N, C-alpha and C positions, 0 to 999 in steps of 0.2 A: 504493500500500500504506500510505500514511501516515494515511489516514482524515481528513485535514484538511478534506475537504468534508462530513464527517459530524459535525454540530455538535449537542451537547447544550447547551441554553441555560444561561448562567451569569449570575446564580444561577438555579436552577430555581424558577419560580413559575407555577402551584402545584407542590407536591412531585410527583415522579414516582410513578406508581402502576402497578405491574405487574399483569397478569392472566395466569392460567394458560392457555396455548395447548394444551399436550399433557400427559397424565398417563400413569401406568403404564409409565414408562420404567425400564429396569433399569440402575441406576448410571450415569446420564448424566454424561459427563465433559467434553464439548466441543460447541460450536455454531458453525457457520460459514454464510455466505451467499455466493452467487455474484453475478455482475454483473446477472442478471435478477431477483434477490431471492429465489431459492429458498433454503430453509432446510434445513441438514443437521445432524444430531446423531449423535455417537458415544456408544454405550452399552458399558460394560465387561462387562456380563453378570454371571453368578453364579459364575464360576470353572470352568465346565464347557465351555470352548471355544465359548462362546455370545455373544461380543462381536459388535457390529454397527454399521454406518453406515446411516442412514436419512434420507430426506427427510420433513420434517414440513410438510404443506400447511396453509394458513391456516384450514382447518376442523378442525385438530387431529389429522388422520389421519396415522398413521405408515406410510410406504412403505419397507420394507427395500430397500436397494441392495446391500450386501455383508453376508453372514452368516457364522456359524461362524468368527469371528476368534478367534485364540488368546487364551484367558482362563483363568488358573489361580490358585488361592489359594496364596500363598507360605508359608514356614515361620513368618512373623510374623502370618499371618492376613489379610494384605492382598492385593488383587487385582494380579496382573501381567497387564495386558490392554491393549486399545486405549486410546490417549491422544488427543492433540489433532489437530484437523483444520486444513487450510489449503487454500484455493482460489487457484490462480495460473493465469491465462490458460487457463481451461477444464480444468485438471487438478486433481483432488481428491487431496491428500496426507493420509495419516494415519500416526501413529507407533504402534508396538507393540513388545514385547520382541523380536519376530522381525525388526524393522527398519522401514525407511521404505517405505510402500506408495504406489502411484500408480494413479489410476483416471481414465480419460478421460470427462469428463462429456458430451462430444458424443455418446457412445454410449448415454446414459441418457435415458429418457423416464419421466415420472411414472407410477407404477403398473406398470412393467415387472417381469418376474420377477427376483428378486435373484440375484446370483452368489455362489458360495462363495469365501471368502478364499483357499482353496487354489489357485484359478485365477490368482491374482496372484503375482508374484515380488517379494519384498521385497529392499531393499538392506540388507545386514547392517552397519549403522553401529555397533551394540553391540560387535562384534568389534574394530573399530578402537579404540573407547574403552577397552576392557579391556586392549588391548595397549599403550596409550600410557603413557609414563612421566611421570605428573603429579608436580609438586612435593609436593602433599599427596594422595597416591594412596589412594583408598578401596577400590580393587579391585572396584568395583561400577559398574553403569550402569543408568540409568532415563531413556530418551529421553522427554521430557515434552511440550514445546511447540515451536513453530517459526514463523518469519516469513520473508518475503523481504526482503533488504537492497537498498539502492540500486544495488549492483553486480550484482543478479540472482541472487546466491547465496542458498541457504537457511541460516538461522541457527537452531540447535537448542539448547534448554536440556536438559542432562543433570542431572536432579535428584539422582541418586546420586553421580555423579562430580564434582558441583559445578563444572561447566564449560559453556562455550559452544562448540559444534561448528559449523564452517562446511562446507557442502557446495556446491562450485562448480557452475556450470551444466553442467559436463561430468562431475560426479559425484565429483570429488576431495575428500577429507576432510582437515580440519586443525583444530587446537584454537586458538580465538581467545584465550581467557583462562580462568583459573580464578577462580571466584567465592568470596571468602573468607567463612568463618563468623565468629562473634562469641564473645567471652568470655561465659560464662554469668553473668548478673547476680546469680543467687541459687542457687549450686550446692548449698547445704544444703537448699533447698526450703522448704516443700513445693511440688511433689514434688522430692526430691533428683535431681540430674542431673549430667551430666559437666561438667568445668571448661570445655570448649570445645564450642560448638554448631555443627553443620554448617549451611552456607548453604541448601541445597536450593533452587536456582534453579528457578522455575516458568515464568512467562510472559516473552515477549520480543516487542517490537514496534519499528518504526522510525517516528519522528514527523516525518520530513522533514529533521531535523537530526542526530539521533543515535538510538541504540537506547535503549530503556527496558527494564529487567530487574527482575523482582520476586523476592524470596526468601520462602519459607515459613518457614524455619528448622526445625531438627530438635528432638527432644525435649529439654527439656520445653515447647517451643513458647511461649516467653515473650511475654506481651502487650506491645504497644507497641514491639517491637524489630525487626520485619520491615522490610526495606529496599527502596526503589526506587532502583536504580542508573541512571546514564547511562553509555553506552559508545560510544566512537568506533570507526571501522572497524579501527583498529590493536589494539583490545581494551582500551584504557585505561578503567578504571572510576573513576567518581566518585560519591559518595553524593548523591542528589537529596533524599531525605527518609527518616528512620528513626523512624516513629511508629506503625507498623501492626501488626495482628494477623494472622499466618498468611496472607500474600498468595498469591493464586493467579492473578491476571490483571491486566494493565494495558493500557489503550487510550488513544489521544489523543482528547480531547473536541472537537477542532476549533477550540478557542480557545487552544491552546498549553499546556493543562494536562492532566496525566495523570488518567485515571479508573482507580481501583484497586478490586479486588474482594477482600474478606477472606472466608476460608472459615468461620472460627468462632473463638471463644475456647476455650482448653483449660482444663478444670476437673478436679475429683477423679474424675469418671466418664469422662474423655476429652473429645473435642470436644463442646461444648454445642450442642444444636439451637437454631435460630432466633437465633443471635448473629452471623450473617454480615452484611456491610455492603458497599454500594457508595459510594465516596467520590470527591470531586474534591480532588486534592492541589495545593498551591501552593508546595511547597518547604520550608515551615515548619509549616503547619497544614493542616487538611482540612475540607471541608464534606461532611456526610453527606447523600447523595442518597436512599438507601434503607437501611433497617435491618430487623432481624428476618427476614433471609433464612435459609433452612434449608440450610446447608452448600452454598452456591453454588460452582460449579467453573469457570465460563467466562462471559465477556461478549463479545458481538459487537454493534458498532454497525453497523447495516445501511444506513441512509440518514439523511437530515436529520431524520427524525421517528420512527425505529423502532430499537429495540435488543432483544436477546434475552439471557437468562441461563439457564443450566442449573442445576437444583437437585438435588444428589445426595440431600439429606435427604428431599425430597418425591417424587423420581422424576419430575420435571416439567420442562417448558420454559416459561419465563415470557416474555411479550411486554410490552415497555414502549413506550408512545407518548408523545411530548412535542411 
C-alpha cells in the first residue's frame, strides 16, 4: 500500500503532460486502480441519488458497476454523496454518508450489468463518529478518504469531525486522533472569516514509515496555509510542511517525497477554475509538476509510468504518463 514501487521521476524532465482519458463524468471525486491496472472512478452525481462507481477502460469508455448511490444536495448547496475509493486485496471500498461500502471485484467483469447500491449493506461509521465525545466536537461527520495501514486496518479521514477513524480488520471502530485547525491569519478579510479555521482533513496514505495526512482547511480557505501532517500508529501528529492551497490528496512519489494535489485557490467568486496544482513536497518547499488543473479531486499512481487525476471542474479523468 505504500506505492514505493510506483516512482514519478525526480525532477521531472520533461514536464508531465496529462491527456484526457474520459469526459462527461458527473462530479468525479475519486480514482483508484486494482492490481491488474483496471481503473475505477467514483462520481457524486447531481444530488438526485445518482452517484456511481464505474470502470473506465483505456478507450475512455465508462462501464457502470454500482449505480443509484445516495446523493443529495445539503442545506449549504453542497453534495452529500459518494466519496473516495480504495482497493484492498480484491475488495473495492467506497465511502458515502450512508457508511462504508464493500464490493467484491472477483464478481465483476468489464461490461457486466451494474448493480444498485441498495443491494449492498453499508457499515454505519457516521453513527459512531457522531456519538463520540471529541475534545473539539463539531457535531458533524463527513467520511472522506481512506487507506490501509501496516496493521491491516483501514484509516479514514472525517473531514467534518476533523478526525482520523480506525476500522480494524474485524470491523471495530476507534478514533486515532483529532486533526487541529489553525488560527485565521486574516480574520478581517477580505473575505472576513472566523478567528479559528477548521482543519478539514482530506487524504491519508501510508508511505512505509508513517501516515501522511492533508488538510483542506475551512472557510475562508487561506492560500499557503494547508498542511501535510505525518502521523504514527499511536496518532501523534507532526507538521511535515505548511505551504499549500486547499489540499485534497497526497501520495508517495516512490522517492520518499510526498506528491500533493491542490484543489484550487479561493477568490471573490469562490474557488477559481484552473488554479489546481500537483506538487512534489520536500518539507520546506515544493516543485510544481502540473498546474492549471481544473478543480482536481484525486490522484492515483498506478504503476512506474502511469498516474490518473480526476477533474471535478472538467468532469474528466486525466491520464499522465512519465
